[in-house]
TITI-530365 format. One record per residue (C-alpha): residue in three letters; x, y, z. Coordinates in steps of 0.5 Angstrom, whole numbers, plus 500, padded with zeros to 3 digits. Example, Ala and Ser with C-alpha at 12.3 -4.5 7.8 and 13.67 -1.06 7.14 Angstrom:
# residues 2
ATOM   type    c1    c2    c3
ATOM    ALA   525   491   516
ATOM    SER   527   498   514
***
This chain:
# residues 76
ATOM   type    c1    c2    c3
ATOM    UNK   021   242   883
ATOM    UNK   019   237   890
ATOM    UNK   024   233   891
ATOM    UNK   023   226   893
ATOM    UNK   028   224   898
ATOM    UNK   025   217   901
ATOM    UNK   030   216   907
ATOM    UNK   028   215   913
ATOM    UNK   028   222   918
ATOM    UNK   035   223   921
ATOM    UNK   036   223   929
ATOM    UNK   042   224   930
ATOM    UNK   044   232   930
ATOM    UNK   051   235   933
ATOM    UNK   052   235   940
ATOM    UNK   048   229   942
ATOM    UNK   050   224   947
ATOM    UNK   048   217   948
ATOM    UNK   047   212   953
ATOM    UNK   050   204   952
ATOM    UNK   051   199   956
ATOM    UNK   058   200   957
ATOM    UNK   059   208   955
ATOM    UNK   057   213   950
ATOM    UNK   058   216   945
ATOM    UNK   058   223   943
ATOM    UNK   056   226   935
ATOM    UNK   061   231   933
ATOM    UNK   059   232   926
ATOM    UNK   055   231   921
ATOM    UNK   055   231   914
ATOM    UNK   050   228   908
ATOM    UNK   052   220   909
ATOM    UNK   058   220   914
ATOM    UNK   057   222   922
ATOM    UNK   063   225   926
ATOM    UNK   063   221   933
ATOM    UNK   067   219   939
ATOM    UNK   067   213   944
ATOM    UNK   067   214   951
ATOM    UNK   068   212   957
ATOM    UNK   064   216   961
ATOM    UNK   060   222   960
ATOM    UNK   065   228   961
ATOM    UNK   071   224   958
ATOM    UNK   073   229   951
ATOM    UNK   079   228   949
ATOM    UNK   079   222   945
ATOM    UNK   081   220   937
ATOM    UNK   074   223   933
ATOM    UNK   071   216   929
ATOM    UNK   067   217   923
ATOM    UNK   062   212   921
ATOM    UNK   056   212   915
ATOM    UNK   050   215   919
ATOM    UNK   045   208   916
ATOM    UNK   050   204   920
ATOM    UNK   051   208   926
ATOM    UNK   042   208   927
ATOM    UNK   043   201   926
ATOM    UNK   049   201   932
ATOM    UNK   046   205   936
ATOM    UNK   039   200   936
ATOM    UNK   042   193   936
ATOM    UNK   045   196   942
ATOM    UNK   039   199   945
ATOM    UNK   043   206   946
ATOM    UNK   038   212   949
ATOM    UNK   040   219   949
ATOM    UNK   042   222   955
ATOM    UNK   037   228   957
ATOM    UNK   040   234   958
ATOM    UNK   045   234   952
ATOM    UNK   044   238   945
ATOM    UNK   040   237   940
ATOM    UNK   035   233   944
***
């Protein structure tokens, strides 16, 4: 039985690092509907509280802030 899933392809993956104008977003993990991420001030920082948001909401945030994936981070 084939599943009709009309959701768009997901661009987020565990280990990705996204560059924002004034910081970074590091993807810690991902479930079916939620993604865990960290908002960082520098690329090497990791001791930050992990946050959780809906996948679509985080993707929208990244688009609105013109975030770009950092070359060399995993899953790019």
